[in-house]
C-alpha positions as CSV (number, residue, x, y, z in Angstrom):
1,M,309.1,-9.4,25.4
2,S,307.0,-12.5,25.4
3,S,303.3,-12.2,24.4
4,G,302.2,-13.5,27.9
5,K,304.2,-10.9,29.7
6,N,303.0,-8.3,27.3
7,L,299.3,-9.2,28.1
8,A,300.1,-9.2,31.8
9,I,301.5,-5.7,31.7
10,K,298.6,-4.4,29.7
11,G,296.2,-6.2,31.9
12,A,297.8,-4.7,35.0
13,A,297.7,-1.2,33.4
14,W,294.0,-1.5,32.5
15,T,293.2,-3.0,35.9
16,I,294.9,0.0,37.7
17,A,293.2,2.5,35.4
18,S,289.9,0.8,35.9
19,Y,290.3,0.8,39.7
20,G,291.2,4.5,39.7
21,S,288.3,5.4,37.5
22,S,285.9,3.1,39.5
23,Q,287.0,4.6,42.9
24,I,286.6,8.2,41.6
25,I,283.0,7.4,40.5
26,R,282.4,5.6,43.8
27,F,283.9,8.3,45.9
28,A,282.0,11.1,44.1
29,S,278.7,9.3,44.4
30,N,279.4,8.5,48.1
31,L,279.8,12.2,48.7
32,I,276.6,13.1,46.9
33,L,274.5,10.4,48.5
34,T,275.7,11.1,52.1
35,R,274.3,14.5,51.6
36,L,271.0,13.2,50.3
37,L,270.5,10.2,52.6
38,L,270.7,9.6,56.4
39,P,273.6,7.4,57.7
40,E,270.9,5.0,59.0
41,L,269.9,4.1,55.4
42,F,273.5,3.1,54.6
43,G,273.7,1.1,57.7
44,L,270.4,-0.8,56.8
45,V,271.5,-1.6,53.3
46,G,275.0,-2.6,54.5
47,L,273.5,-5.0,57.0
48,A,271.2,-6.5,54.3
49,Y,274.1,-7.0,52.0
50,V,276.0,-8.9,54.7
51,F,273.5,-11.7,54.2
52,I,273.1,-11.4,50.5
53,I,276.8,-11.7,49.9
54,G,276.9,-14.4,52.5
55,I,274.5,-16.7,50.8
56,N,276.3,-16.0,47.4
57,L,279.7,-16.9,48.9
58,F,278.3,-19.9,50.8
59,S,277.1,-21.3,47.5
60,D,280.2,-20.4,45.4
61,I,281.7,-23.4,43.6
62,G,284.3,-21.4,41.7
63,L,282.7,-21.3,38.3
64,G,284.8,-18.3,37.1
65,P,288.1,-19.6,38.4
66,S,287.2,-23.0,36.9
67,I,286.8,-21.5,33.5
68,I,290.1,-19.6,33.7
69,Q,292.1,-22.5,35.1
70,N,290.6,-25.5,33.4
71,K,292.2,-26.9,30.1
72,R,288.6,-27.1,28.7
73,G,287.9,-23.4,29.5
74,E,287.3,-22.6,25.8
75,D,285.1,-25.7,25.2
76,P,281.4,-24.6,24.5
77,Q,280.1,-27.7,26.3
78,F,282.1,-27.0,29.4
79,L,281.1,-23.3,29.3
80,N,277.4,-24.2,28.9
81,T,277.6,-26.7,31.7
82,A,279.1,-24.0,34.0
83,W,276.4,-21.5,32.9
84,T,273.7,-24.1,33.6
85,L,275.0,-24.6,37.2
86,Q,275.2,-20.8,37.6
87,V,271.5,-20.4,36.8
88,I,270.5,-23.2,39.2
89,R,272.7,-21.7,41.9
90,S,271.1,-18.3,41.5
91,F,267.5,-19.7,42.2
92,F,268.9,-21.5,45.2
93,V,270.5,-18.3,46.5
94,W,267.2,-16.3,46.2
95,I,265.2,-19.0,47.9
96,C,267.7,-19.1,50.7
97,L,267.5,-15.3,51.2
98,I,263.7,-15.6,51.5
99,I,264.0,-18.3,54.2
100,I,266.5,-16.3,56.3
101,T,264.8,-13.0,56.1
102,K,262.4,-13.3,59.0
103,P,265.1,-14.7,61.5
104,V,267.5,-12.0,60.6
105,A,264.9,-9.2,60.9
106,S,263.9,-10.6,64.3
107,F,267.5,-10.9,65.5
108,Y,268.4,-7.3,64.6
109,G,265.0,-6.0,65.6
110,D,264.2,-4.1,62.3
111,D,261.1,-5.1,60.3
112,R,262.4,-3.2,57.2
113,L,264.8,-6.2,56.6
114,L,261.7,-8.3,55.9
115,W,261.3,-6.7,52.5
116,V,264.8,-5.0,51.9
117,I,266.7,-8.4,51.8
118,P,264.3,-10.3,49.2
119,V,264.0,-7.1,47.0
120,I,267.8,-6.6,46.8
121,G,268.2,-10.4,46.5
122,I,266.5,-10.2,43.1
123,N,269.9,-8.9,41.8
124,S,271.4,-12.4,42.7
125,L,268.6,-14.1,40.7
126,L,269.3,-11.9,37.7
127,G,273.1,-12.5,38.0
128,G,272.6,-16.2,37.5
129,F,271.8,-15.5,33.8
130,K,275.0,-13.5,33.2
131,S,277.1,-14.9,30.3
132,T,280.3,-16.8,31.0
133,S,282.0,-14.4,28.4
134,T,283.5,-12.3,31.2
135,A,285.4,-15.3,32.6
136,T,286.4,-16.2,29.0
137,L,287.8,-12.7,28.5
138,E,289.7,-12.9,31.8
139,R,291.1,-16.2,30.8
140,Q,292.3,-14.7,27.7
141,M,293.6,-11.6,29.7
142,A,291.4,-9.4,27.5
143,V,291.1,-7.0,30.4
144,K,290.3,-3.9,28.4
145,K,286.9,-5.3,27.3
146,V,286.0,-6.4,30.8
147,V,287.1,-2.9,32.3
148,I,284.9,-1.0,29.8
149,F,282.0,-3.4,30.4
150,E,282.2,-2.7,34.2
151,L,282.8,1.0,34.1
152,V,279.9,1.8,31.8
153,I,277.6,-0.2,34.1
154,Q,278.9,1.5,37.1
155,I,278.5,5.0,35.5
156,V,274.9,4.3,34.4
157,S,273.8,2.6,37.7
158,T,275.4,5.3,39.8
159,T,273.6,8.0,37.8
160,V,270.3,6.3,38.3
161,M,271.0,6.0,42.0
162,I,271.8,9.7,42.4
163,V,268.9,11.0,40.3
164,W,266.4,8.8,42.2
165,A,267.8,9.9,45.6
166,W,267.7,13.5,44.5
167,F,263.9,13.3,44.1
168,D,263.2,10.7,46.7
169,R,265.3,10.8,49.9
170,S,264.7,7.1,50.7
171,I,266.4,3.8,50.5
172,W,264.8,3.1,47.0
173,G,267.5,5.1,45.3
174,I,270.2,2.6,46.4
175,I,268.0,-0.4,45.6
176,V,267.0,0.8,42.1
177,G,270.7,1.7,41.3
178,G,271.8,-1.9,42.2
179,F,268.9,-3.4,40.1
180,T,270.0,-1.3,37.0
181,A,273.5,-2.6,37.4
182,S,272.4,-6.2,37.5
183,L,270.0,-5.9,34.5
184,M,272.6,-4.2,32.4
185,E,275.3,-6.8,33.3
186,V,273.1,-9.7,32.3
187,V,271.9,-8.4,29.0
188,W,275.3,-6.8,27.9
189,S,277.3,-9.9,28.9
190,H,275.7,-11.9,26.2
191,F,277.0,-9.6,23.5
192,L,280.6,-9.3,24.7
193,I,281.9,-12.0,22.5
194,P,280.0,-12.0,19.1
195,G,278.8,-15.3,17.9
196,K,279.1,-17.0,21.3
197,S,276.0,-17.4,23.6
198,N,275.2,-19.7,26.4
199,R,272.5,-22.3,26.5
200,F,271.3,-24.9,28.9
201,A,273.6,-28.0,28.7
202,W,275.0,-30.8,30.9
203,D,278.3,-32.5,30.4
204,K,278.9,-35.0,33.3
205,E,282.6,-34.9,33.0
206,A,282.7,-31.1,32.9
207,A,280.5,-30.9,36.0
208,K,282.7,-33.3,37.7
209,E,285.8,-31.2,37.0
210,I,284.1,-28.1,38.1
211,F,283.0,-29.6,41.5
212,S,286.4,-31.2,41.9
213,Y,288.2,-27.9,41.5
214,G,285.6,-25.9,43.3
215,K,285.3,-27.9,46.5
216,W,288.1,-25.9,48.1
217,I,287.0,-22.7,46.6
218,F,283.5,-23.4,48.1
219,L,285.0,-23.9,51.6
220,S,287.4,-21.0,51.1
221,T,284.7,-18.5,49.9
222,A,282.3,-19.6,52.6
223,L,284.9,-19.0,55.2
224,F,285.9,-15.8,53.4
225,F,282.4,-14.5,53.9
226,L,282.6,-15.3,57.6
227,C,285.9,-13.5,58.2
228,S,285.2,-10.6,55.7
229,Q,281.7,-9.9,57.1
230,A,282.3,-10.9,60.7
231,D,282.8,-7.3,61.5
232,R,279.3,-6.2,60.3
233,L,277.6,-9.2,61.8
234,I,279.0,-8.4,65.1
235,L,278.9,-4.6,64.9
236,G,275.3,-4.8,63.7
237,K,274.5,-6.0,67.1
238,I,276.9,-3.6,69.0
239,F,276.5,-0.4,67.0
240,S,273.4,1.6,66.1
241,L,272.5,1.6,62.4
242,T,273.8,5.1,62.3
243,M,277.3,4.2,63.7
244,L,277.2,1.1,61.4
245,G,276.6,3.4,58.5
246,I,279.5,5.6,59.5
247,Y,281.7,2.6,59.9
248,G,280.7,1.5,56.4
249,I,281.9,4.8,55.0
250,A,285.3,4.5,56.9
251,F,285.7,0.9,55.7
252,T,284.9,1.6,52.1
253,L,287.4,4.4,51.8
254,G,290.1,2.5,54.0
255,D,289.7,-0.6,51.9
256,M,290.5,1.0,48.5
257,P,294.1,-0.1,48.3
258,R,293.2,-3.7,49.0
259,Q,290.6,-3.7,46.2
260,V,293.2,-2.8,43.5
261,I,295.4,-5.7,44.7
262,I,292.4,-8.1,44.6
263,A,291.6,-6.9,41.1
264,I,295.2,-7.3,39.8
265,S,295.4,-10.7,41.5
266,G,292.2,-12.0,40.0
267,R,292.6,-10.6,36.5
268,V,296.3,-10.6,35.9
269,I,298.3,-12.7,38.4
270,F,296.0,-15.7,38.6
271,P,295.6,-16.2,34.7
272,S,299.4,-15.4,34.3
273,I,300.5,-17.9,37.0
274,S,298.1,-20.5,35.7
275,L,299.9,-20.5,32.3
276,L,303.3,-20.9,34.1
277,A,302.2,-23.4,36.7
278,E,304.3,-26.2,35.2
279,L,307.6,-24.4,35.6
280,P,310.1,-25.6,38.3
281,R,309.1,-23.8,41.6
282,E,312.3,-21.9,42.0
283,E,311.9,-20.5,38.5
284,L,308.3,-19.7,39.1
285,R,309.1,-18.1,42.5
286,A,311.7,-15.8,41.0
287,K,309.3,-14.5,38.4
288,I,306.6,-14.0,41.0
289,L,308.9,-12.0,43.3
290,N,310.3,-9.8,40.5
291,N,306.8,-8.7,39.4
292,R,305.3,-8.5,42.9
293,K,308.0,-6.1,43.9
294,L,307.1,-3.7,41.1
295,V,303.5,-3.6,42.4
296,L,304.1,-3.4,46.2
297,I,306.8,-0.7,46.2
298,P,304.5,2.0,44.9
299,L,301.7,0.7,46.9
300,A,303.7,1.0,50.2
301,V,304.4,4.7,49.5
302,G,300.8,5.3,48.4
303,L,299.3,3.5,51.4
304,A,301.5,5.4,53.8
305,I,300.3,8.7,52.3
306,F,296.7,7.5,52.6
307,V,297.1,6.4,56.3
308,S,298.8,9.7,57.2
309,F,296.4,12.1,55.5
310,G,293.2,10.2,54.5
311,D,291.3,11.5,57.5
312,Q,291.4,15.0,56.0
313,L,289.3,13.8,53.1
314,I,286.5,12.9,55.4
315,L,286.7,16.0,57.6
316,T,286.8,18.2,54.5
317,L,284.2,16.6,52.2
318,Y,281.7,14.8,54.5
319,R,278.9,16.3,56.6
320,K,279.7,16.6,60.4
321,E,277.6,13.5,61.2
322,Y,280.3,11.4,59.5
323,E,283.2,12.9,61.6
324,A,283.8,9.5,63.5
325,A,284.8,7.9,60.2
326,S,287.9,10.2,60.1
327,W,289.6,8.3,63.0
328,M,288.3,4.9,61.9
329,M,289.6,5.0,58.3
330,P,293.4,5.4,59.0
331,I,293.3,2.5,61.4
332,L,291.5,0.3,58.9
333,A,293.8,1.4,56.1
334,L,296.8,0.6,58.2
335,G,295.6,-3.0,58.6
336,I,295.4,-3.3,54.7
337,W,299.1,-3.6,54.4
338,H,299.6,-7.2,55.6
339,T,296.3,-8.0,53.7
340,T,297.8,-6.9,50.4
341,L,301.0,-8.9,51.0
342,Y,299.2,-12.2,51.3
343,S,296.4,-11.4,48.8
344,M,298.8,-11.5,45.8
345,M,300.5,-14.7,46.9
346,G,297.1,-16.3,47.6
347,S,296.3,-16.0,44.0
348,C,299.5,-17.8,43.1
349,L,298.7,-20.7,45.3
350,L,295.3,-20.9,43.8
351,A,297.0,-20.9,40.3
352,V,299.1,-24.0,41.2
353,G,296.0,-25.8,42.5
354,K,296.6,-25.3,46.2
355,S,293.5,-23.5,47.4
356,Q,293.3,-25.2,50.8
357,Y,295.6,-22.8,52.5
358,Q,293.3,-19.9,51.9
359,A,290.4,-21.9,53.3
360,M,292.4,-22.7,56.5
361,G,293.5,-19.1,56.9
362,N,289.9,-17.8,56.4
363,L,288.7,-20.2,59.2
364,L,291.3,-19.1,61.6
365,T,290.7,-15.4,60.8
366,F,287.0,-15.9,61.5
367,V,287.6,-17.5,64.8
368,N,290.0,-14.7,65.7
369,L,287.5,-12.0,64.8
370,C,284.6,-13.6,66.7
371,I,286.9,-13.6,69.9
372,S,288.8,-10.3,69.4
373,I,286.1,-7.9,68.3
374,P,283.7,-8.5,71.3
375,L,286.7,-8.6,73.7
376,A,288.3,-5.4,72.3
377,Y,285.0,-3.6,72.4
378,H,284.5,-4.7,75.9
379,L,287.9,-3.2,76.8
380,K,288.1,-0.1,74.6
381,G,284.7,0.5,73.1
382,N,284.5,1.5,69.4
383,L,288.2,2.2,69.2
384,G,289.0,-1.3,70.4
385,A,286.6,-3.0,67.9
386,V,288.0,-1.1,65.0
387,I,291.6,-2.0,66.0
388,A,290.6,-5.7,66.3
389,I,289.1,-5.6,62.8
390,A,292.2,-4.0,61.3
391,L,294.4,-6.8,62.7
392,G,291.8,-9.6,62.4
393,D,293.2,-11.4,59.2
394,L,296.8,-11.8,60.6
395,P,296.0,-15.5,60.9
396,T,295.4,-15.7,57.1
397,Y,298.7,-14.0,56.4
398,A,300.5,-16.7,58.7
399,V,298.7,-19.6,57.0
400,I,299.3,-18.3,53.4
401,N,303.1,-17.9,54.2
402,Y,303.2,-21.4,55.6
403,G,301.6,-22.6,52.3
404,L,304.1,-20.7,50.2
405,W,307.0,-22.2,52.2
406,R,305.5,-25.7,51.8
407,E,305.1,-25.2,48.0
408,G,308.5,-23.6,47.4
409,L,307.2,-20.1,46.7
410,T,308.0,-18.4,50.0
411,C,308.3,-14.5,50.0
412,F,308.6,-13.8,53.7
413,W,312.0,-12.0,53.3
414,Q,310.6,-9.8,50.6
415,D,307.6,-9.0,53.0
416,I,310.1,-7.9,55.7
417,Q,312.0,-5.6,53.3
418,L,308.8,-4.0,52.0
419,T,307.2,-3.6,55.3
420,G,310.4,-1.8,56.4
421,L,309.9,0.6,53.5
422,F,306.2,1.1,54.4
423,V,306.9,1.9,58.1
424,A,309.8,4.2,57.2
425,V,307.6,6.3,54.8
426,L,304.7,6.2,57.3
427,V,306.8,7.5,60.2
428,T,308.3,10.2,58.0
429,L,304.9,11.5,56.9
430,I,303.5,11.4,60.5
431,F,306.5,13.6,61.7
432,C,305.8,15.9,58.7
433,R,302.1,16.2,59.7
434,A,303.1,17.0,63.2
435,A,305.5,19.6,62.0
436,F,302.7,21.4,60.1
437,G,300.6,21.4,63.3
438,L,297.9,19.1,62.1
439,D,296.2,17.0,64.8
440,L,296.5,13.2,64.5
441,P,293.5,11.2,63.5
442,I,293.4,9.6,66.9
443,D,292.8,13.0,68.4
444,K,289.2,12.9,66.9
445,I,288.3,10.0,69.1
446,S,285.5,11.1,71.6
447,P,285.3,9.8,75.1
448,M,282.1,8.0,74.1
449,D,284.1,6.0,71.5
450,L,285.9,4.4,74.4
451,I,282.9,3.3,76.4
452,P,281.4,-0.1,75.5
453,I,277.6,-0.4,75.5
454,N,278.1,-4.0,76.5
455,Q,275.1,-5.3,74.5
456,L,277.0,-8.6,73.9
457,F,277.7,-9.1,77.5
458,Q,274.4,-8.5,79.1
């Protein structure tokens, strides 16, 4: 077995193990915090993060992917130039957050956002001083070190969050936990690779290469923010903060399968395909399809089980105030299937230097969400809005597949086969559920969930 393939297999194994551990920690902390804090606080923090994440993505120039993909990715001068750009960008992000705070608070009618956004935004400022060592380790596919680094930080910051919330049932528990994670990440990252540290430097050629490679990533990530956060931007105006908090719980749980694919795509597939990008396309395509199938077959079975029975987790483990999440989560999880299909192949296009397709797909998805969410909400209330969100990124799937066809990497026939497997398992499980006399998740929808408030249409 080649060393590259060996590293890829080990990387995938560590990524999946990391994801499983991370989700267990996240799920456990979620259960504890929902018993300590009101849904409204989750809605408020979620709304603040929409804009914090947005400014970060709108200023993303692909520093991490540039280090992984560029031939000079091990050159100290290149790394230090990238780090200098990262620090400059972090100050820009925080200043932008301060500027937008007042208009955002005014638009959503909540003065708490006046201080919540700038305070949480300090984490973005700290993040600018994080070492480039994590990108270097990902370039080398040394996933184990990155996994341990992230898991320890998550465990410590989650513990701080829960302990604080136990004694003070306010939003500060969530804020302090996030600050702890950012501070640990910055300090520890500079010790990940002994003997290597970042300093301020400027290499004109390196900067030029970073901006050249990052221009499409900048556009793609800016549009990714719009299409990935359009739901919260629009729902923040339609839903109450309580309902927005409940939706956030449902989305977090329903989105778990997609997160493992994103992690594998970024840490394993992207670096692996970057090393093989010079191969003839037919040979490269064959390697991609063989390995992709090994990941997506178990995912199809696992996602079908999750969609069929996931609502029972919420009904069993969460307080009654979160019951509406039990019908939202299966719908959102069902929409994850087509997302996982294109997520892996999007990384392949990025690895061969074709990032424009992802940007175009994100643009069309954003337009689709802006139209479909208000329209579906107007017709079928909360249920319509959630269905529109679950299907909202179908345009990205279409554009990625067009790009794959143009680049000789098409996987459409494999998608059809795997979708057939997913649907077959899902239908079988739903029949089994009915045979055991369990209500379907859709039975938990109340009449009020079908009635629009029409705030967008007044």
